[in-house]
N, C-alpha and C positions, 0 to 999 in steps of 0.2 A: 502494499500500499503505499499511496504517496504521504510526503511531510503534510499534517492536515493543517488548513488555516487557522487562523486566531479565531473566537467567536467572534459574530458580529451583529451590532442592533438589528432587531429587526422590524422591518418597512412593512406597520400595516396602516392598510388604508379601509377608515369606514364610513361606507355608504348609508348607514341606518347608525341610530344612536344605540341599539341594542348591541351593536357591534364591538362598540368601547368598551362596554363590561366583559368582554370575553378575554381582554388584551391584561397580561400583567407586564408591568410598566419598568421592572426589574428583571426579566427573563431577557436571557441570550438567545438569539441563534446558532445552535452548535452544528459544527462539521463534526459527524464521527466516524467518517470513514469516506475516502474517495480514492479513482481511479478503475472502478468498476467500466465495464462496458456498457450496459444497460439495466437499470434496477428493477424488478419487478418483485411484486409477492409478498409484501410486509405482513406479518402476522405477528401480534403481542404472544411469548408464552409466560403466563403470569408465575405458575408455580417454578418456572424453570427461572424466571429474574431476567430473559433476554429474549431479544428480538430476532426473528427468521427473517431473513429477504432473499430474492434469488439476485446472482450474476448471470444473467440467463444467457447471454451468447459464449458466457464460457462453462454453461454447461454445469453448474453449481450451484449452492443451496450454503447461504452464508449466514453465521452467527453474530449478533452484537453482545457483550456483556458490559453492566457498567464496570469501570476500571480495568477490565480485560481488554478491551478494542473488539476490533472484526478478527472472525477464525471460519475455517472452512466448517462447515457441519456436514455434506454428504457432496461429493461428487464419484462420478456423473452424478446429475440429479435427474435426467432423460429430460433435458431443455424443459424442468418443470417454470411454470409460470404461478400462476394466483394458486395459494394456501391456507386453509381455514383449520381449526380445529375440532371435533367431534367430541359428542360428552363423554366420552371418557379419555381427552385428552392424547388422543392420536393425531396426526398430521395430515390431512388431506390435501392432495393436490392435481393440478392439471399437467398431465406431460405432452408436450407437442412432439417430441419425437417418438413416444411410443403412442400417441393417440389414444390414449385414454385418462381416467380419473383414476388414481390409486392412493393406496392408504400406507403410511410409515407406522407398524407396528410398535408397540411400546419394547420388544427388544430388536429393533433395527432392521426386520424383515419387511418387503415392501408385497404388499395385495393389491393385484389389478381388481377394481372395485367395476367399472364399466368401459367398455372400446367399442360396443357396438351400438348400434340402434336399426330394425328391424333388417336384421344381416347383413347390415352395411358398418364400415367404421367408423368410427367420429373424425370430424376433422383434427381438431389440434384444443381440446378444452383449457381455456381462457385464464376464468375466474371462478372462482368457489366460494358459497358462504355454506353454514351450517344452519337449521334451524333449530328451535328447541325441542321439536319432537325428533330430532334427530334425523330426516331427512336432507339430502346434501341437493343444494341449487346449483346449477355451472351453466356456462357459458360456452359456446364451441362454434367459434369464427374459422375463417381459415389462414389469420395470418402466421401461424406456427408452421405451415406446410407451404407456404406461398411463396420462400425465400431460404436458404442453406445456412444463413446467419442466426435465427434462433430456433432451429429444427430441422431440419434440410426439406428441399421441396420434394412434394407427393401429390398424387392426384385425388382430388377431393370426391368423395361418394356420396356426399349427400347437402340439402342445404344447411346455411349455418342455423343456428337454434338455440333455444335456451331450455335446458332439461333439469326436472326434477327425479334424484335416485333414491329410494327407498332401500337403506341397509337390510331392512328386518327382510323382504321380499327379496331383495336382490333385482328388483325391476326399476328401468328409468321410463320415464314418460318423458314426451315433448309437450313444453307448455307455453312456447310461444315461438313460431318462427317468422315473426312479423318483423324482423330485422337484416340490415343489409350483412351487418358484422355487431353481434353482441360482444361486449366487453364487460369492463366492471360491473358488479352489483352487491348490494346490501339492501336489508331488510330494515325498515323502521323501526324504532325498538318497540312497539306492539306487535309487529312483525302483520300487519295488518296493511303494508306496503311494501312493495319490492321496486329499488331502483334500479334499471339498467342502462349501461350509458351504449348507444348505439355511435359505433365508432367508423359505420360505413363500410364500401367497397373501396378499399387504399386504391385499386387500380382506373377509378373513377377519377376525371379530372375535376369532378365539384362533389365528393361523397356526404352524403347524409350525414351529417354528426350532431347529435341531442340529447342531453340525458333525460329519460323517459321512465313515467312511474304506472304501477300497474296494482290493482287492489287483491288483494290474498283471499282466496274464498275461506268460508269458517273453518271447513274441515283442514285447511292448509296444503292443498294439494292442484288447485289449480288457478289461473288467474284470468282475470277480467278487466273491462274498460283502461284499456291502455291507453293512453295518451302522453304528450310533449310537457314536460315539467319544466325544463330550464335550457338555455344554451348558451355555454360557456364563450365567451369570447375576452382575449384572442386565445386560440389552439381550440380544445376539445375536450369533454370528460372522458379520460382513459381509469385512471381507480379510484373509489371514492370510500367516505367514512361517513358516518351516523354518531353523534352526541346524544346525550341521554333527553335532550328537548325534542330530538327530530330534527336537528339543523343538519344537511348532509355538505358535508366538506371535498369538493370537488378538485382534482388533477387539472390545471390550466397552464396556458405555454407562459403565464406572466408569473407562475405561484399555486396557491390554493385558493378558493374560492368558498363562500360560506354562502350556505342558501338555506332561507326558513323552509318549513315545513309547507307552507303558501305556496314557493313557488320566486321568493322575494332576494334580491341579491343584498346581503347585508355589509360585507366586504371580503379582504383578502388579505393575503399573505405574501407579499412580494419573496422571491428567491433567485437567486444568481442564474439559473437557466430552467428550461422546460421540468413542470411535475409529472412525472409517469404515475406513481400510483402514493399510497400513503395509508396510515393508521395510527390508530386511538392506541398509547399504551403507558407503560410505568408502574412500578406497583407501590400504592395499594389502590390510587385512586381514579388510573387511567387517563390523567389530565396532561399527557404530554405527546404531541401529535409528532409522528415519525414520518419522516417525508423523504421520498425516494428522486432527487432531483437530478434525472439524467443519470449522471454517471458518478452523482455523491450522495453520501448519505446525511441528512440534517434532521435534527429535533428542535423542538420549541416547548417551552411548558405554558398552558393555556387557562383560565382560569372556566374551563369547560370538562368535563366526563366523557367519555367515550360511552356510550351503549353497551352495557356488560354483556349483554345477550342479545340477539349475536354477535359475537365477538372474535 
């Protein structure tokens, strides 16, 4: 890793008075690691008191721990991207190279959960969230098989989609195909809403790029009423996180944007480069926002707590 720059004064921009209360005036923006090729898949491991994230093009999963810095956790990772923890504390990740959703058991073994749907291979599972009922929801765009940088060029066998996987039955179901390129996703704190980033068909000169939201059925198995929620500018929503009050914190080209549950732009945290992904973490309060800023890992303490579940 390269030598870390000193902490920087955080540049907050409030568009709404509510955002001012989220800011801690004495908190610095800290660079925790740099020199990565592209950061994805941030997930906080509370009982381990560490953060896991992907150095995706290098095909490895990294670990950051306070006072110890960054180390390699798993290599190779199968060009893993998004990851989350299940109710048993195991890590579930989407693998570009293996075109599957896999689970890393407590003893380190890797279990493939789902690799096909309707007898056709998945594309390249991208982001993952686990609902409180144990069901795993994930996006499956073609990004990871469209190039050799993040997995390897392979032929797509079916359209992009958002899936729900039930680990009890072992069955997967399509909950939406209404996307050109579904990417990051997150539940609202009450799990009545699912936010999904549409990052579009990257082969198109003007891809559709908007953060969408769906209503989740009472039994937690279906989506309805899909609609546009917020259009990030500049850039687009890739990864996102939700705080305890339901505010959505979205990646953008100029930093992190904060959006109210009503779709109002509240403010932004400016970063030195484009943000790829982010998550809340830090023990015990989940009040530290970890940010993948392209090739560097940053973090800042906020006067906000991340939603504990899903988390």
